[in-house]
C-alpha positions, 0 to 999 in steps of 0.5 A: 499500499502506498503512503497516500493510500494508507494516509487516506485510509487512516484519515477516513477512519479518523474522520468517521470517529470525529463525525460520530462525536461532533459533526460540526468539527468534522465539517470544519476539519474537512474544509481545512483539509480541502484548502490544504489540498488545493494549496498543495496542488496549486504549487509544489509544497516542500515538507517544511512549508507543509508543516507550517501550513499545518501548524497554522491550521492547528494553532501550533499543535501537530497532533503529537503529545 
């Protein structure tokens, strides 16, 4: 399985769990992910740029403890 397919599967599972708990939050996350995909597709995004974009979306929290 490619990393893209693995990430897509994990994202789908995570979003389902969020949706079951808080549908409004799931919609907000979906909007952010869509915006990130658009930004990344519109130009070549380096890993450091993607990290900065994610930090902007998450307020500096990257999901790691």
